N, CA, C and O atoms as a Tripos MOL2 file, in Angstrom:
@<TRIPOS>MOLECULE
protein
  300   299    75     0     0
PROTEIN
NO_CHARGES

@<TRIPOS>ATOM
      1 N           6.0420  -21.1820   54.6010 N.3       1 MET1
      2 CA          5.4220  -20.0940   54.8780 C.3       1 MET1
      3 C           4.4100  -19.9310   53.7550 C.2       1 MET1
      4 O           4.8390  -20.1510   52.6230 O.2       1 MET1
      5 N           3.1360  -19.5810   53.8850 N.am      2 LEU2
      6 CA          2.1720  -19.4630   52.7770 C.3       2 LEU2
      7 C           2.1710  -18.0340   52.4610 C.2       2 LEU2
      8 O           1.9290  -17.2100   53.3430 O.2       2 LEU2
      9 N           2.4050  -17.7200   51.3600 N.am      3 THR3
     10 CA          2.0160  -16.1030   50.8520 C.3       3 THR3
     11 C           1.5100  -16.1410   49.4940 C.2       3 THR3
     12 O           1.2350  -17.1570   48.8550 O.2       3 THR3
     13 N           1.4030  -14.7990   49.0740 N.am      4 THR4
     14 CA          0.7150  -14.5650   47.5800 C.3       4 THR4
     15 C           1.7720  -13.7280   46.8690 C.2       4 THR4
     16 O           2.5360  -12.9340   47.4170 O.2       4 THR4
     17 N           1.7090  -14.0080   45.6100 N.am      5 GLY5
     18 CA          2.7550  -13.2350   44.7270 C.3       5 GLY5
     19 C           2.2130  -12.9830   43.5680 C.2       5 GLY5
     20 O           1.2350  -13.6940   43.3410 O.2       5 GLY5
     21 N           2.5180  -12.1380   42.6430 N.am      6 LYS6
     22 CA          2.1340  -11.9620   41.1680 C.3       6 LYS6
     23 C           3.2330  -12.5520   40.2170 C.2       6 LYS6
     24 O           4.4250  -12.3170   40.4150 O.2       6 LYS6
     25 N           2.7340  -13.4220   39.0480 N.am      7 VAL7
     26 CA          3.5990  -14.0430   38.1050 C.3       7 VAL7
     27 C           3.9220  -12.6140   37.4630 C.2       7 VAL7
     28 O           3.1640  -11.6660   37.2620 O.2       7 VAL7
     29 N           5.5140  -12.7840   37.1620 N.am      8 ILE8
     30 CA          5.9610  -11.8700   36.4010 C.3       8 ILE8
     31 C           6.8420  -12.4080   34.9580 C.2       8 ILE8
     32 O           7.1690  -11.6650   34.0330 O.2       8 ILE8
     33 N           7.0190  -13.3670   35.0170 N.am      9 SER9
     34 CA          7.3860  -14.1580   33.7000 C.3       9 SER9
     35 C           7.5380  -15.5680   34.1440 C.2       9 SER9
     36 O           7.8590  -15.9770   35.2600 O.2       9 SER9
     37 N           7.2030  -16.3490   32.8900 N.am     10 VAL10
     38 CA          7.3180  -17.7380   32.9220 C.3      10 VAL10
     39 C           8.5620  -18.0710   31.9180 C.2      10 VAL10
     40 O           8.5870  -17.4680   30.8450 O.2      10 VAL10
     41 N           9.4630  -18.8880   32.1850 N.am     11 ILE11
     42 CA         10.3830  -19.2840   31.4900 C.3      11 ILE11
     43 C          10.6210  -20.5840   31.4760 C.2      11 ILE11
     44 O           9.9560  -21.1720   32.3290 O.2      11 ILE11
     45 N          11.5230  -21.4760   30.6440 N.am     12 TYR12
     46 CA         11.7630  -22.7810   30.6050 C.3      12 TYR12
     47 C          12.1650  -23.4320   31.6810 C.2      12 TYR12
     48 O          12.0280  -24.6550   31.6430 O.2      12 TYR12
     49 N          12.7180  -22.8650   32.8270 N.am     13 TYR13
     50 CA         12.8910  -23.5070   34.0930 C.3      13 TYR13
     51 C          11.9660  -23.2890   35.0520 C.2      13 TYR13
     52 O          12.0270  -23.9640   36.0790 O.2      13 TYR13
     53 N          11.0940  -22.4510   34.9120 N.am     14 GLY14
     54 CA         10.2310  -21.9630   36.0670 C.3      14 GLY14
     55 C           9.4160  -20.7880   35.6710 C.2      14 GLY14
     56 O           9.1560  -20.3900   34.5360 O.2      14 GLY14
     57 N           9.0000  -20.2200   37.0350 N.am     15 ILE15
     58 CA          7.9090  -19.1840   36.9310 C.3      15 ILE15
     59 C           8.6700  -17.9050   37.8080 C.2      15 ILE15
     60 O           9.0680  -18.2790   38.9110 O.2      15 ILE15
     61 N           8.8490  -16.9140   37.5890 N.am     16 PHE16
     62 CA          9.3970  -15.7610   38.6270 C.3      16 PHE16
     63 C           8.1990  -15.1800   38.9290 C.2      16 PHE16
     64 O           7.3030  -14.9570   38.1150 O.2      16 PHE16
     65 N           8.1740  -14.8870   40.3130 N.am     17 VAL17
     66 CA          6.9690  -14.1850   41.0280 C.3      17 VAL17
     67 C           7.5000  -13.0810   41.9160 C.2      17 VAL17
     68 O           8.4680  -13.2160   42.6640 O.2      17 VAL17
     69 N           6.7960  -11.9950   41.7730 N.am     18 GLU18
     70 CA          6.8910  -10.8180   42.6810 C.3      18 GLU18
     71 C           6.3050  -10.9730   44.0220 C.2      18 GLU18
     72 O           5.0750  -11.0030   44.0690 O.2      18 GLU18
     73 N           6.8220  -11.0540   44.8840 N.am     19 LEU19
     74 CA          6.3240  -11.2100   46.2900 C.3      19 LEU19
     75 C           5.9700   -9.7160   46.8990 C.2      19 LEU19
     76 O           4.8620   -9.4570   47.3680 O.2      19 LEU19
     77 N           6.7700   -9.0170   46.8480 N.am     20 MET20
     78 CA          6.4080   -7.4020   46.9840 C.3      20 MET20
     79 C           7.3710   -6.6150   45.8050 C.2      20 MET20
     80 O           8.1580   -7.1710   45.0400 O.2      20 MET20
     81 N           7.0920   -5.2670   45.8840 N.am     21 TYR21
     82 CA          7.8100   -4.5580   44.9610 C.3      21 TYR21
     83 C           9.3070   -4.6400   45.1100 C.2      21 TYR21
     84 O           9.8120   -4.3330   46.1900 O.2      21 TYR21
     85 N          10.0460   -5.0330   44.0980 N.am     22 GLY22
     86 CA         11.4560   -5.3840   43.9870 C.3      22 GLY22
     87 C          12.0700   -6.8040   44.7690 C.2      22 GLY22
     88 O          13.2630   -7.0590   44.9280 O.2      22 GLY22
     89 N          11.0500   -7.5380   45.1530 N.am     23 VAL23
     90 CA         11.3110   -9.1780   45.8080 C.3      23 VAL23
     91 C          10.7780   -9.8020   44.6830 C.2      23 VAL23
     92 O           9.7140   -9.5270   44.1280 O.2      23 VAL23
     93 N          11.6750  -10.7540   44.3510 N.am     24 GLU24
     94 CA         11.1140  -11.8330   43.1380 C.3      24 GLU24
     95 C          11.8790  -13.1660   43.7320 C.2      24 GLU24
     96 O          12.9820  -13.2560   44.2720 O.2      24 GLU24
     97 N          10.9580  -14.0980   43.4560 N.am     25 GLY25
     98 CA         11.4160  -15.6180   43.7530 C.3      25 GLY25
     99 C          11.1040  -16.4420   42.5090 C.2      25 GLY25
    100 O          10.4470  -16.0410   41.5480 O.2      25 GLY25
    101 N          11.6460  -17.6200   42.6470 N.am     26 LEU26
    102 CA         11.4780  -18.6810   41.5570 C.3      26 LEU26
    103 C          10.8040  -19.8180   41.9830 C.2      26 LEU26
    104 O          11.1170  -20.4740   42.9760 O.2      26 LEU26
    105 N           9.7800  -20.0740   41.1530 N.am     27 ILE27
    106 CA          9.0660  -21.4800   41.4210 C.3      27 ILE27
    107 C           9.7820  -22.3370   40.3150 C.2      27 ILE27
    108 O           9.6320  -22.0190   39.1350 O.2      27 ILE27
    109 N          10.4680  -23.2930   40.6280 N.am     28 HIS28
    110 CA         11.4170  -24.1040   39.8880 C.3      28 HIS28
    111 C          10.3730  -25.0850   39.1140 C.2      28 HIS28
    112 O           9.2790  -25.2910   39.6400 O.2      28 HIS28
    113 N          10.6450  -25.5890   38.0780 N.am     29 ASN29
    114 CA          9.5620  -26.6880   37.5430 C.3      29 ASN29
    115 C           9.4140  -27.8550   38.3400 C.2      29 ASN29
    116 O           8.3760  -28.4990   38.1930 O.2      29 ASN29
    117 N          10.3210  -28.2700   39.2110 N.am     30 SER30
    118 CA         10.0510  -29.3210   39.9430 C.3      30 SER30
    119 C           9.3810  -29.0140   41.2370 C.2      30 SER30
    120 O           9.3080  -29.8340   42.1530 O.2      30 SER30
    121 N           8.8190  -27.6200   41.2910 N.am     31 GLU31
    122 CA          7.9140  -27.2500   42.4230 C.3      31 GLU31
    123 C           6.5310  -27.2210   42.0370 C.2      31 GLU31
    124 O           5.6910  -27.1250   42.9320 O.2      31 GLU31
    125 N           6.1800  -27.2870   40.8640 N.am     32 LEU32
    126 CA          5.1640  -27.1930   40.0320 C.3      32 LEU32
    127 C           4.0520  -28.5280   40.3360 C.2      32 LEU32
    128 O           4.4350  -29.6940   40.2430 O.2      32 LEU32
    129 N           2.9950  -28.2510   40.6140 N.am     33 ILE33
    130 CA          2.2670  -29.5180   40.7400 C.3      33 ILE33
    131 C           1.4040  -29.8160   39.2100 C.2      33 ILE33
    132 O           0.5450  -29.0630   38.7520 O.2      33 ILE33
    133 N           1.8790  -31.1070   38.5770 N.am     34 ASN34
    134 CA          1.1490  -31.5760   37.7690 C.3      34 ASN34
    135 C           1.2520  -30.7040   36.4320 C.2      34 ASN34
    136 O           0.2850  -30.6860   35.6710 O.2      34 ASN34
    137 N           2.4240  -29.9720   36.1330 N.am     35 TYR35
    138 CA          2.4620  -29.1850   35.1370 C.3      35 TYR35
    139 C           3.9390  -29.4010   34.4880 C.2      35 TYR35
    140 O           4.9650  -29.3880   35.1680 O.2      35 TYR35
    141 N           3.9090  -29.5930   33.1500 N.am     36 THR36
    142 CA          5.3100  -29.5520   32.5750 C.3      36 THR36
    143 C           5.6090  -28.1030   32.0490 C.2      36 THR36
    144 O           4.7820  -27.2010   32.1840 O.2      36 THR36
    145 N           6.8200  -27.9190   31.4460 N.am     37 CYS37
    146 CA          7.0720  -26.7190   31.1060 C.3      37 CYS37
    147 C           6.1580  -26.0920   29.9340 C.2      37 CYS37
    148 O           5.8710  -24.8960   29.9770 O.2      37 CYS37
    149 N           5.7850  -26.7760   29.0670 N.am     38 ASP38
    150 CA          4.9350  -26.4230   28.0520 C.3      38 ASP38
    151 C           3.6470  -26.1160   28.5190 C.2      38 ASP38
    152 O           3.2180  -25.0430   28.0950 O.2      38 ASP38
    153 N           2.8070  -26.8260   29.3670 N.am     39 SER39
    154 CA          1.7210  -26.5940   29.8610 C.3      39 SER39
    155 C           1.7190  -25.4650   30.9370 C.2      39 SER39
    156 O           0.6990  -24.9230   31.3630 O.2      39 SER39
    157 N           2.8220  -25.2210   31.2660 N.am     40 VAL40
    158 CA          2.9410  -23.9730   32.2490 C.3      40 VAL40
    159 C           2.6770  -22.5640   31.2160 C.2      40 VAL40
    160 O           1.9540  -21.5920   31.4310 O.2      40 VAL40
    161 N           3.4820  -22.8430   30.1310 N.am     41 LYS41
    162 CA          3.5290  -21.5600   29.3040 C.3      41 LYS41
    163 C           2.0830  -21.3860   28.8480 C.2      41 LYS41
    164 O           1.5800  -20.2770   29.0260 O.2      41 LYS41
    165 N           1.4180  -22.2670   28.3290 N.am     42 THR42
    166 CA          0.1930  -22.1570   27.8850 C.3      42 THR42
    167 C          -1.1050  -21.9760   28.8460 C.2      42 THR42
    168 O          -2.1670  -21.5440   28.3980 O.2      42 THR42
    169 N          -0.9400  -22.3240   30.1340 N.am     43 SER43
    170 CA         -2.0360  -22.2400   31.2210 C.3      43 SER43
    171 C          -2.4310  -20.7830   31.6020 C.2      43 SER43
    172 O          -1.6060  -19.8830   31.7600 O.2      43 SER43
    173 N          -3.6320  -20.6590   31.7200 N.am     44 ILE44
    174 CA         -4.1270  -19.5130   32.1590 C.3      44 ILE44
    175 C          -3.6080  -19.1250   33.4780 C.2      44 ILE44
    176 O          -3.2380  -17.9790   33.7310 O.2      44 ILE44
    177 N          -3.5870  -20.0750   34.2930 N.am     45 GLN45
    178 CA         -2.9600  -19.7910   35.6780 C.3      45 GLN45
    179 C          -1.7240  -19.2250   36.0320 C.2      45 GLN45
    180 O          -1.4210  -18.8690   37.1710 O.2      45 GLN45
    181 N          -0.9790  -19.1460   34.9760 N.am     46 PHE46
    182 CA          0.4700  -18.7750   35.2070 C.3      46 PHE46
    183 C           0.4730  -17.4730   34.2370 C.2      46 PHE46
    184 O           1.6180  -17.1050   33.9730 O.2      46 PHE46
    185 N          -0.2740  -16.9090   33.8090 N.am     47 LYS47
    186 CA         -0.0860  -15.5640   32.8880 C.3      47 LYS47
    187 C           0.2620  -14.5770   33.7380 C.2      47 LYS47
    188 O          -0.0740  -14.5370   34.9220 O.2      47 LYS47
    189 N           1.0590  -13.6160   33.0600 N.am     48 VAL48
    190 CA          1.7050  -12.4120   33.7740 C.3      48 VAL48
    191 C           0.6510  -11.5580   34.3490 C.2      48 VAL48
    192 O          -0.2890  -11.1470   33.6670 O.2      48 VAL48
    193 N           0.7980  -11.2910   35.5830 N.am     49 ASP49
    194 CA          0.0510  -10.4230   36.3350 C.3      49 ASP49
    195 C          -0.8780  -11.0980   37.1240 C.2      49 ASP49
    196 O          -1.7410  -10.4730   37.7410 O.2      49 ASP49
    197 N          -0.7770  -12.4620   37.1720 N.am     50 ARG50
    198 CA         -2.0330  -13.3760   37.7610 C.3      50 ARG50
    199 C          -1.4310  -13.5250   39.2550 C.2      50 ARG50
    200 O          -0.2650  -13.8330   39.4990 O.2      50 ARG50
    201 N          -2.3530  -13.2730   40.1320 N.am     51 LYS51
    202 CA         -2.0420  -13.5750   41.5920 C.3      51 LYS51
    203 C          -1.9370  -15.0340   41.8750 C.2      51 LYS51
    204 O          -2.8540  -15.7550   41.4810 O.2      51 LYS51
    205 N          -0.9320  -15.5510   42.5080 N.am     52 LYS52
    206 CA         -0.9690  -17.0410   42.9350 C.3      52 LYS52
    207 C          -0.4810  -17.2200   44.4600 C.2      52 LYS52
    208 O           0.5030  -16.6550   44.9380 O.2      52 LYS52
    209 N          -1.2220  -17.9820   45.0450 N.am     53 LYS53
    210 CA         -0.6920  -18.6670   46.4140 C.3      53 LYS53
    211 C           0.3270  -19.2440   46.3370 C.2      53 LYS53
    212 O           0.4830  -20.0500   45.4200 O.2      53 LYS53
    213 N           1.0970  -19.0650   47.0520 N.am     54 ILE54
    214 CA          2.4940  -19.8390   46.9870 C.3      54 ILE54
    215 C           3.1380  -20.1650   48.3420 C.2      54 ILE54
    216 O           2.8720  -19.4300   49.2930 O.2      54 ILE54
    217 N           3.9910  -21.2440   48.5090 N.am     55 ILE55
    218 CA          4.8710  -21.5030   49.4620 C.3      55 ILE55
    219 C           6.1730  -20.9450   49.3420 C.2      55 ILE55
    220 O           6.8410  -21.0690   48.3160 O.2      55 ILE55
    221 N           6.5820  -20.2940   50.4180 N.am     56 LEU56
    222 CA          8.0600  -19.7880   50.6810 C.3      56 LEU56
    223 C           8.9670  -21.0520   51.1320 C.2      56 LEU56
    224 O           8.7890  -21.5500   52.2430 O.2      56 LEU56
    225 N           9.8760  -21.5230   50.3040 N.am     57 LEU57
    226 CA         10.6810  -22.5400   50.7330 C.3      57 LEU57
    227 C          11.8350  -22.2520   51.4850 C.2      57 LEU57
    228 O          12.0310  -22.7140   52.6090 O.2      57 LEU57
    229 N          12.7400  -21.3610   50.7810 N.am     58 ASN58
    230 CA         14.0090  -21.0370   51.1940 C.3      58 ASN58
    231 C          14.1640  -19.3280   50.8570 C.2      58 ASN58
    232 O          13.6870  -18.6990   49.9120 O.2      58 ASN58
    233 N          14.8430  -18.9420   51.7680 N.am     59 VAL59
    234 CA         15.6600  -17.4820   51.5700 C.3      59 VAL59
    235 C          17.0600  -17.7190   51.5160 C.2      59 VAL59
    236 O          17.4730  -18.3230   52.5060 O.2      59 VAL59
    237 N          17.9930  -17.4040   50.5910 N.am     60 ASP60
    238 CA         19.2320  -17.4340   50.7820 C.3      60 ASP60
    239 C          19.6650  -16.1550   50.3820 C.2      60 ASP60
    240 O          19.7040  -15.6730   49.2500 O.2      60 ASP60
    241 N          20.0950  -15.5120   51.8320 N.am     61 THR61
    242 CA         20.3430  -14.0590   51.6790 C.3      61 THR61
    243 C          21.8200  -13.7300   51.0680 C.2      61 THR61
    244 O          22.1490  -12.6710   50.5340 O.2      61 THR61
    245 N          22.6070  -14.8480   51.2660 N.am     62 LYS62
    246 CA         24.0520  -14.8560   50.6240 C.3      62 LYS62
    247 C          24.1760  -14.6300   49.0870 C.2      62 LYS62
    248 O          25.0040  -13.8900   48.5540 O.2      62 LYS62
    249 N          23.2620  -15.3510   48.4750 N.am     63 GLU63
    250 CA         23.0580  -15.4970   47.0760 C.3      63 GLU63
    251 C          21.9110  -14.8810   46.6000 C.2      63 GLU63
    252 O          21.5440  -15.1210   45.4500 O.2      63 GLU63
    253 N          21.1680  -13.9730   47.4530 N.am     64 GLN64
    254 CA         19.9740  -13.1770   47.1260 C.3      64 GLN64
    255 C          19.0110  -13.9690   46.3160 C.2      64 GLN64
    256 O          18.6730  -13.4590   45.2480 O.2      64 GLN64
    257 N          18.5190  -15.1040   46.6270 N.am     65 LYS65
    258 CA         17.6060  -15.8050   45.9770 C.3      65 LYS65
    259 C          16.5250  -16.3860   46.7160 C.2      65 LYS65
    260 O          16.9230  -16.8070   47.8010 O.2      65 LYS65
    261 N          15.0750  -16.5920   46.4840 N.am     66 ILE66
    262 CA         14.0600  -17.1110   47.1280 C.3      66 ILE66
    263 C          13.5590  -18.1460   46.4560 C.2      66 ILE66
    264 O          13.1530  -17.9410   45.3120 O.2      66 ILE66
    265 N          13.4970  -19.2330   46.9250 N.am     67 ALA67
    266 CA         12.9550  -20.4850   46.5020 C.3      67 ALA67
    267 C          11.2790  -20.6690   46.8580 C.2      67 ALA67
    268 O          10.9700  -20.6900   48.0490 O.2      67 ALA67
    269 N          10.4590  -20.7700   46.0680 N.am     68 LEU68
    270 CA          9.0870  -20.8900   46.0770 C.3      68 LEU68
    271 C           8.5100  -22.1490   45.4620 C.2      68 LEU68
    272 O           9.0440  -22.7260   44.5140 O.2      68 LEU68
    273 N           7.3280  -22.5670   46.0840 N.am     69 SER69
    274 CA          6.6800  -23.8100   45.5380 C.3      69 SER69
    275 C           5.2700  -23.6970   45.5520 C.2      69 SER69
    276 O           4.5990  -22.9330   46.2460 O.2      69 SER69
    277 N           4.8390  -24.6260   44.6260 N.am     70 LEU70
    278 CA          3.1880  -24.4840   44.6010 C.3      70 LEU70
    279 C           2.5450  -26.0350   45.2120 C.2      70 LEU70
    280 O           1.3610  -26.3630   45.2720 O.2      70 LEU70
    281 N           3.5120  -26.6660   45.5410 N.am     71 ILE71
    282 CA          3.2770  -28.0120   45.9590 C.3      71 ILE71
    283 C           2.9440  -27.8650   47.4790 C.2      71 ILE71
    284 O           3.7950  -27.3830   48.2260 O.2      71 ILE71
    285 N           1.8260  -28.2340   47.9180 N.am     72 THR72
    286 CA          1.2870  -28.1220   49.5010 C.3      72 THR72
    287 C           1.6210  -28.7660   50.4410 C.2      72 THR72
    288 O           1.4000  -28.3530   51.5790 O.2      72 THR72
    289 N           2.2480  -29.9590   50.2060 N.am     73 LYS73
    290 CA          2.5250  -30.7970   51.3920 C.3      73 LYS73
    291 C           4.1850  -30.4070   51.4740 C.2      73 LYS73
    292 O           4.9570  -30.2470   50.5280 O.2      73 LYS73
    293 N           4.4500  -30.3130   52.8710 N.am     74 PHE74
    294 CA          5.6810  -29.9420   53.1020 C.3      74 PHE74
    295 C           6.4950  -31.2300   53.0060 C.2      74 PHE74
    296 O           5.9020  -32.3080   53.0480 O.2      74 PHE74
    297 N           7.8930  -31.1740   52.8730 N.am     75 ARG75
    298 CA          8.6220  -32.6150   52.7060 C.3      75 ARG75
    299 C           9.3140  -32.8640   54.3390 C.2      75 ARG75
    300 O           9.9560  -33.8840   54.5890 O.2      75 ARG75
@<TRIPOS>BOND
     1     1     2 1
     2     2     3 1
     3     3     4 2
     4     3     5 am
     5     5     6 1
     6     6     7 1
     7     7     8 2
     8     7     9 am
     9     9    10 1
    10    10    11 1
    11    11    12 2
    12    11    13 am
    13    13    14 1
    14    14    15 1
    15    15    16 2
    16    15    17 am
    17    17    18 1
    18    18    19 1
    19    19    20 2
    20    19    21 am
    21    21    22 1
    22    22    23 1
    23    23    24 2
    24    23    25 am
    25    25    26 1
    26    26    27 1
    27    27    28 2
    28    27    29 am
    29    29    30 1
    30    30    31 1
    31    31    32 2
    32    31    33 am
    33    33    34 1
    34    34    35 1
    35    35    36 2
    36    35    37 am
    37    37    38 1
    38    38    39 1
    39    39    40 2
    40    39    41 am
    41    41    42 1
    42    42    43 1
    43    43    44 2
    44    43    45 am
    45    45    46 1
    46    46    47 1
    47    47    48 2
    48    47    49 am
    49    49    50 1
    50    50    51 1
    51    51    52 2
    52    51    53 am
    53    53    54 1
    54    54    55 1
    55    55    56 2
    56    55    57 am
    57    57    58 1
    58    58    59 1
    59    59    60 2
    60    59    61 am
    61    61    62 1
    62    62    63 1
    63    63    64 2
    64    63    65 am
    65    65    66 1
    66    66    67 1
    67    67    68 2
    68    67    69 am
    69    69    70 1
    70    70    71 1
    71    71    72 2
    72    71    73 am
    73    73    74 1
    74    74    75 1
    75    75    76 2
    76    75    77 am
    77    77    78 1
    78    78    79 1
    79    79    80 2
    80    79    81 am
    81    81    82 1
    82    82    83 1
    83    83    84 2
    84    83    85 am
    85    85    86 1
    86    86    87 1
    87    87    88 2
    88    87    89 am
    89    89    90 1
    90    90    91 1
    91    91    92 2
    92    91    93 am
    93    93    94 1
    94    94    95 1
    95    95    96 2
    96    95    97 am
    97    97    98 1
    98    98    99 1
    99    99   100 2
   100    99   101 am
   101   101   102 1
   102   102   103 1
   103   103   104 2
   104   103   105 am
   105   105   106 1
   106   106   107 1
   107   107   108 2
   108   107   109 am
   109   109   110 1
   110   110   111 1
   111   111   112 2
   112   111   113 am
   113   113   114 1
   114   114   115 1
   115   115   116 2
   116   115   117 am
   117   117   118 1
   118   118   119 1
   119   119   120 2
   120   119   121 am
   121   121   122 1
   122   122   123 1
   123   123   124 2
   124   123   125 am
   125   125   126 1
   126   126   127 1
   127   127   128 2
   128   127   129 am
   129   129   130 1
   130   130   131 1
   131   131   132 2
   132   131   133 am
   133   133   134 1
   134   134   135 1
   135   135   136 2
   136   135   137 am
   137   137   138 1
   138   138   139 1
   139   139   140 2
   140   139   141 am
   141   141   142 1
   142   142   143 1
   143   143   144 2
   144   143   145 am
   145   145   146 1
   146   146   147 1
   147   147   148 2
   148   147   149 am
   149   149   150 1
   150   150   151 1
   151   151   152 2
   152   151   153 am
   153   153   154 1
   154   154   155 1
   155   155   156 2
   156   155   157 am
   157   157   158 1
   158   158   159 1
   159   159   160 2
   160   159   161 am
   161   161   162 1
   162   162   163 1
   163   163   164 2
   164   163   165 am
   165   165   166 1
   166   166   167 1
   167   167   168 2
   168   167   169 am
   169   169   170 1
   170   170   171 1
   171   171   172 2
   172   171   173 am
   173   173   174 1
   174   174   175 1
   175   175   176 2
   176   175   177 am
   177   177   178 1
   178   178   179 1
   179   179   180 2
   180   179   181 am
   181   181   182 1
   182   182   183 1
   183   183   184 2
   184   183   185 am
   185   185   186 1
   186   186   187 1
   187   187   188 2
   188   187   189 am
   189   189   190 1
   190   190   191 1
   191   191   192 2
   192   191   193 am
   193   193   194 1
   194   194   195 1
   195   195   196 2
   196   195   197 am
   197   197   198 1
   198   198   199 1
   199   199   200 2
   200   199   201 am
   201   201   202 1
   202   202   203 1
   203   203   204 2
   204   203   205 am
   205   205   206 1
   206   206   207 1
   207   207   208 2
   208   207   209 am
   209   209   210 1
   210   210   211 1
   211   211   212 2
   212   211   213 am
   213   213   214 1
   214   214   215 1
   215   215   216 2
   216   215   217 am
   217   217   218 1
   218   218   219 1
   219   219   220 2
   220   219   221 am
   221   221   222 1
   222   222   223 1
   223   223   224 2
   224   223   225 am
   225   225   226 1
   226   226   227 1
   227   227   228 2
   228   227   229 am
   229   229   230 1
   230   230   231 1
   231   231   232 2
   232   231   233 am
   233   233   234 1
   234   234   235 1
   235   235   236 2
   236   235   237 am
   237   237   238 1
   238   238   239 1
   239   239   240 2
   240   239   241 am
   241   241   242 1
   242   242   243 1
   243   243   244 2
   244   243   245 am
   245   245   246 1
   246   246   247 1
   247   247   248 2
   248   247   249 am
   249   249   250 1
   250   250   251 1
   251   251   252 2
   252   251   253 am
   253   253   254 1
   254   254   255 1
   255   255   256 2
   256   255   257 am
   257   257   258 1
   258   258   259 1
   259   259   260 2
   260   259   261 am
   261   261   262 1
   262   262   263 1
   263   263   264 2
   264   263   265 am
   265   265   266 1
   266   266   267 1
   267   267   268 2
   268   267   269 am
   269   269   270 1
   270   270   271 1
   271   271   272 2
   272   271   273 am
   273   273   274 1
   274   274   275 1
   275   275   276 2
   276   275   277 am
   277   277   278 1
   278   278   279 1
   279   279   280 2
   280   279   281 am
   281   281   282 1
   282   282   283 1
   283   283   284 2
   284   283   285 am
   285   285   286 1
   286   286   287 1
   287   287   288 2
   288   287   289 am
   289   289   290 1
   290   290   291 1
   291   291   292 2
   292   291   293 am
   293   293   294 1
   294   294   295 1
   295   295   296 2
   296   295   297 am
   297   297   298 1
   298   298   299 1
   299   299   300 2
@<TRIPOS>SUBSTRUCTURE
     1 MET1         2 RESIDUE 1 A MET
     2 LEU2         6 RESIDUE 1 A LEU
     3 THR3        10 RESIDUE 1 A THR
     4 THR4        14 RESIDUE 1 A THR
     5 GLY5        18 RESIDUE 1 A GLY
     6 LYS6        22 RESIDUE 1 A LYS
     7 VAL7        26 RESIDUE 1 A VAL
     8 ILE8        30 RESIDUE 1 A ILE
     9 SER9        34 RESIDUE 1 A SER
    10 VAL10       38 RESIDUE 1 A VAL
    11 ILE11       42 RESIDUE 1 A ILE
    12 TYR12       46 RESIDUE 1 A TYR
    13 TYR13       50 RESIDUE 1 A TYR
    14 GLY14       54 RESIDUE 1 A GLY
    15 ILE15       58 RESIDUE 1 A ILE
    16 PHE16       62 RESIDUE 1 A PHE
    17 VAL17       66 RESIDUE 1 A VAL
    18 GLU18       70 RESIDUE 1 A GLU
    19 LEU19       74 RESIDUE 1 A LEU
    20 MET20       78 RESIDUE 1 A MET
    21 TYR21       82 RESIDUE 1 A TYR
    22 GLY22       86 RESIDUE 1 A GLY
    23 VAL23       90 RESIDUE 1 A VAL
    24 GLU24       94 RESIDUE 1 A GLU
    25 GLY25       98 RESIDUE 1 A GLY
    26 LEU26      102 RESIDUE 1 A LEU
    27 ILE27      106 RESIDUE 1 A ILE
    28 HIS28      110 RESIDUE 1 A HIS
    29 ASN29      114 RESIDUE 1 A ASN
    30 SER30      118 RESIDUE 1 A SER
    31 GLU31      122 RESIDUE 1 A GLU
    32 LEU32      126 RESIDUE 1 A LEU
    33 ILE33      130 RESIDUE 1 A ILE
    34 ASN34      134 RESIDUE 1 A ASN
    35 TYR35      138 RESIDUE 1 A TYR
    36 THR36      142 RESIDUE 1 A THR
    37 CYS37      146 RESIDUE 1 A CYS
    38 ASP38      150 RESIDUE 1 A ASP
    39 SER39      154 RESIDUE 1 A SER
    40 VAL40      158 RESIDUE 1 A VAL
    41 LYS41      162 RESIDUE 1 A LYS
    42 THR42      166 RESIDUE 1 A THR
    43 SER43      170 RESIDUE 1 A SER
    44 ILE44      174 RESIDUE 1 A ILE
    45 GLN45      178 RESIDUE 1 A GLN
    46 PHE46      182 RESIDUE 1 A PHE
    47 LYS47      186 RESIDUE 1 A LYS
    48 VAL48      190 RESIDUE 1 A VAL
    49 ASP49      194 RESIDUE 1 A ASP
    50 ARG50      198 RESIDUE 1 A ARG
    51 LYS51      202 RESIDUE 1 A LYS
    52 LYS52      206 RESIDUE 1 A LYS
    53 LYS53      210 RESIDUE 1 A LYS
    54 ILE54      214 RESIDUE 1 A ILE
    55 ILE55      218 RESIDUE 1 A ILE
    56 LEU56      222 RESIDUE 1 A LEU
    57 LEU57      226 RESIDUE 1 A LEU
    58 ASN58      230 RESIDUE 1 A ASN
    59 VAL59      234 RESIDUE 1 A VAL
    60 ASP60      238 RESIDUE 1 A ASP
    61 THR61      242 RESIDUE 1 A THR
    62 LYS62      246 RESIDUE 1 A LYS
    63 GLU63      250 RESIDUE 1 A GLU
    64 GLN64      254 RESIDUE 1 A GLN
    65 LYS65      258 RESIDUE 1 A LYS
    66 ILE66      262 RESIDUE 1 A ILE
    67 ALA67      266 RESIDUE 1 A ALA
    68 LEU68      270 RESIDUE 1 A LEU
    69 SER69      274 RESIDUE 1 A SER
    70 LEU70      278 RESIDUE 1 A LEU
    71 ILE71      282 RESIDUE 1 A ILE
    72 THR72      286 RESIDUE 1 A THR
    73 LYS73      290 RESIDUE 1 A LYS
    74 PHE74      294 RESIDUE 1 A PHE
    75 ARG75      298 RESIDUE 1 A ARG
């Protein structure tokens, strides 16, 4: 499912994105297109408060985790 979110933090293993108030998900480094950890931290595309189009991969209600991606092709 394609959606939009706002970057809220960039950390060494990925990017946290706010989907709506109080609902956050993670784009793991393995789900970033052509970016390394260092290039993500310096990229203007991933600055805090920047809106991004993202793909919702998985919602784990038991663990309360949301997995997101920037990769456009589905596996």
